[in-house]
C-alpha positions in Angstrom: -32.8 57.3 41.5 -35.7 55.5 40.1 -34.5 56.5 36.6 -31.0 55.1 37.3 -32.4 51.8 38.5 -34.6 51.5 35.3 -31.5 52.1 33.1 -29.4 49.5 35.0 -32.3 47.0 34.6 -32.5 47.6 30.8 -28.8 47.3 30.4 -28.8 43.9 32.4 -31.7 42.7 30.2 -29.8 43.6 27.0 -26.7 41.7 28.1 -28.7 38.8 28.9 -30.2 38.8 25.6 -26.8 39.0 23.9 -25.3 36.0 25.8 -25.6 32.8 23.8 -26.0 29.6 25.5 -22.9 27.3 25.5 -23.3 24.6 22.9 -23.6 21.2 24.5 -20.6 18.8 23.5 -21.6 16.3 20.8 -21.9 12.8 22.1 -19.4 10.3 20.5 -20.7 6.7 20.0 -17.3 5.1 19.3 -13.8 6.0 19.1 -13.5 9.6 18.2 -10.7 12.2 17.4 -9.3 14.8 15.2 -6.3 15.0 12.9 -4.5 18.3 12.4 -1.1 19.6 11.0 1.1 20.0 14.1 2.6 23.3 12.9 -0.4 25.2 11.4 -3.0 23.5 13.6 -5.2 23.2 10.5 -7.3 20.1 9.9 -6.2 17.4 7.6 -9.0 16.5 5.1 -7.7 13.0 4.1 -5.9 10.5 6.3 -5.9 6.9 7.1 -6.4 5.1 10.4 -5.2 1.7 11.3 -6.6 -0.2 14.2 -4.3 -3.0 15.7 -5.3 -5.5 18.3 -2.9 -5.8 21.4 -2.8 -9.5 21.2 0.4 -11.1 20.2 1.2 -11.3 16.5 1.4 -15.0 15.4 3.1 -14.7 12.1 6.6 -14.9 10.8 7.8 -12.0 8.5 10.8 -12.0 6.1 14.1 -10.9 7.5 14.3 -7.1 7.8 10.7 -6.6 7.2 9.1 -4.3 10.0 6.7 -5.9 12.4 3.4 -4.0 12.9 2.4 -3.0 16.4 -0.2 -6.0 16.4 -2.7 -7.7 14.3 -4.5 -5.4 12.0 -8.2 -5.5 12.7 -9.6 -2.3 10.9 -8.3 0.0 8.1 -10.1 3.2 7.3 -9.5 5.9 4.7 -11.4 9.0 6.0 -12.1 12.3 4.3 -13.3 15.0 6.7 -13.9 18.8 6.3 -12.8 19.5 9.9 -10.4 16.6 10.4 -12.7 14.8 12.8 -13.5 11.1 12.6 -15.7 8.4 14.5 -14.8 4.8 14.6 -16.6 2.0 16.1 -15.8 1.1 19.7 -13.7 -1.9 20.3 -14.5 -4.0 23.4 -10.8 -4.3 24.4 -7.8 -1.9 24.3 -6.4 -1.3 20.9 -3.4 0.7 19.2 -4.3 3.3 16.8 -2.1 4.4 13.9 -2.9 7.8 12.0 -1.2 8.3 8.7 -1.5 11.0 5.9 0.4 11.5 2.7 3.5 13.7 3.3 3.3 13.4 7.1 4.9 11.2 9.6 2.7 8.6 11.3 1.4 8.8 14.7 1.0 5.6 16.9 -0.8 5.6 20.2 -0.2 3.3 23.3 -3.0 0.7 23.9 -6.2 2.8 24.4 -9.8 2.0 25.2 -12.8 3.4 23.3 -13.4 6.3 25.8 -9.9 7.8 25.2 -10.2 10.7 22.6 -7.5 10.7 19.8 -6.0 14.0 19.0 -3.4 13.4 16.3 -1.2 16.2 15.4 0.9 15.0 12.5 4.3 16.7 11.6 5.5 16.9 8.0 7.7 14.3 6.6 11.1 14.8 5.0 12.1 13.3 1.7 14.5 10.6 0.6 16.5 11.1 -2.7 17.5 8.3 -4.8 19.0 7.0 -8.1 18.0 4.1 -10.3 20.5 2.5 -12.6 20.8 -0.8 -14.6 23.4 -3.5 -14.1 25.8 -1.6 -16.4 25.7 1.7 -14.4 23.3 3.4 -16.9 20.6 5.6 -15.4 17.1 4.4 -15.9 14.7 7.1 -16.9 11.0 6.7 -16.6 11.1 4.0 -13.9 8.2 4.0 -11.4 9.2 4.4 -7.7 6.0 4.1 -5.7 4.1 7.1 -6.6 6.7 9.0 -8.6 8.8 8.6 -11.7 12.6 8.9 -12.3 13.8 11.8 -14.3 16.2 11.6 -17.4 19.3 11.1 -15.0 17.4 8.3 -13.1 17.0 10.5 -10.1 13.8 10.7 -7.9 12.7 12.0 -4.5 10.0 10.3 -2.4 8.5 11.3 1.0 10.2 10.0 4.1 8.4 6.9 5.3 5.4 7.9 7.4 6.3 5.2 9.9 9.7 3.8 10.9 10.0 1.7 7.7 8.5 2.0 4.1 8.2 -0.5 1.4 9.6 0.7 -2.1 8.5 -0.9 -5.3 10.5 0.0 -8.4 9.5 -1.1 -12.0 9.8 -0.3 -15.6 9.3 -1.9 -19.1 12.9 -3.2 -19.6 14.0 -4.5 -16.2 12.9 -6.7 -13.5 10.8 -5.2 -10.8 12.4 -4.6 -7.4 11.0 -4.3 -3.9 12.9 -3.0 -0.9 12.4 -1.8 2.7 13.9 1.6 3.6 14.3 3.2 7.0 13.2 6.7 8.0 16.9 7.5 8.7 17.8 6.7 5.0 18.3 10.0 3.3 19.5 8.6 0.0 19.0 5.2 -1.8 20.6 3.8 -4.8 18.7 1.1 -6.7 20.1 -1.3 -9.4 17.7 -3.1 -11.6 18.4 -6.3 -13.3 18.1 -6.7 -17.1 15.0 -8.5 -18.2 13.5 -10.1 -21.4 10.0 -10.5 -22.3 8.4 -13.9 -22.1 5.1 -13.7 -23.9 2.6 -16.2 -25.5 -1.0 -17.6 -25.4 -2.9 -20.4 -23.9 -5.1 -22.5 -26.1 -7.3 -25.5 -25.6 -7.4 -28.8 -27.5 -9.5 -27.1 -30.3 -7.0 -24.3 -30.7 -9.4 -21.8 -29.1 -7.7 -19.1 -26.7 -8.4 -19.8 -23.0 -9.3 -16.7 -21.0 -8.6 -16.6 -17.3 -6.1 -19.5 -17.5 -3.4 -19.5 -14.8 0.1 -19.2 -16.0 3.3 -19.4 -13.5 6.8 -18.7 -14.6 9.8 -19.6 -12.5 13.4 -18.8 -13.4 16.9 -19.2 -11.9 17.4 -16.9 -9.0 14.0 -15.4 -9.5 10.8 -15.8 -7.4 7.9 -17.3 -9.2 5.2 -15.0 -10.8 1.6 -15.9 -11.6 -1.1 -14.2 -13.7 -4.3 -15.0 -15.5 -4.5 -14.9 -19.3 -6.4 -12.0 -21.0 -9.6 -12.5 -23.1 -7.5 -13.6 -26.1 -5.6 -16.0 -24.1 -2.3 -13.9 -24.1 0.1 -13.4 -21.2 3.4 -11.6 -20.8 6.2 -11.7 -18.1 9.3 -9.8 -17.5 12.0 -12.4 -16.6 15.8 -12.6 -16.3 17.8 -13.9 -19.3 18.2 -17.5 -17.8 16.4 -20.8 -17.9 12.8 -20.6 -17.0 9.8 -22.9 -16.7 6.2 -22.0 -17.7 3.3 -23.8 -16.1 -0.3 -23.3 -17.4 -3.6 -24.6 -16.3 -7.4 -23.8 -16.7 -7.3 -21.6 -13.6 -5.5 -20.8 -10.3 -5.8 -22.3 -6.9 -3.9 -21.6 -3.6 -1.4 -24.3 -2.8 -1.0 -24.4 0.9 2.0 -26.8 0.9 4.0 -24.6 -1.4 2.5 -21.4 -0.2 1.9 -20.1 -3.6 -0.9 -19.7 -6.1 -0.6 -22.5 -8.8 -2.3 -23.3 -12.2 -5.0 -25.9 -11.9 -5.2 -29.3 -13.7 -4.9 -30.2 -16.4 -1.5 -28.6 -16.9 1.0 -27.9 -19.5 4.8 -27.4 -18.7 7.4 -25.8 -20.9 11.1 -25.3 -20.2 12.8 -22.4 -22.1 16.3 -20.9 -22.2 15.6 -17.2 -22.1 19.3 -16.2 -22.3 18.9 -14.5 -25.7 15.2 -14.0 -25.5 12.4 -16.2 -27.0 9.6 -15.6 -29.6 6.1 -15.9 -28.3 5.1 -19.4 -27.2 1.8 -21.3 -27.5 0.8 -23.4 -24.5 -1.9 -26.0 -25.4 -4.0 -27.4 -22.5 -4.7 -31.1 -22.7 -8.4 -32.0 -22.6 -10.2 -32.4 -19.4 -10.7 -36.0 -18.2 
């Protein structure tokens, strides 16, 4: 009997030694969460988190442009081995959006800092498309966001991670184009307008090139574009074959009345007919007063 009690005691002691104490949960000082693939349950290693205020958004957006859930107050690109993240705690409720390339976005309701964010993202589908010029010819090698059209002008992109997505299309022979597509769009056809190159240099009164000068071009039925000259004073625009106006100044400033970036004084203005193209131009800035 005594031997049996000793054996039981030894077994109990061995079991006690094998039992590992449970790990204490890690303390989170902020907004914490984890991002995983909804199907595989595996962590995502790179994702972006947007924090929006719940206060009303006091801005006007162009027609058809999607309104965000609120005013963006923080944006973080996160790389994580286990999909976890820690953000600073906000003193008021916020809306959190989690996005990752190739996945649909997840948006929370207004939450406070004590609410854990467990984001299980589902894979996004794809949108097929075709890029052609005004004459119906396919445009090969055009950049459509992160992809390039093939020899037939075709491309595929990931379905918008949110409800809407901005698409930017450009190449060296046509005017750039921007459009907004909806998640429900499974195919989009894009037509690019023909363009000509308007190039030149900006020089001062001593015929020296002006680096960093502000140059703006505006054409008929085409929004103004601004850029700064290169070190050698050069600039180049893709513009429609129509009448255009160039304005050059020593630098750029933000014109609040026109809601645009404009060349500074002193300025040089040149009107051009780009219908059949135009050779490189030289813009000479008048001397400073």
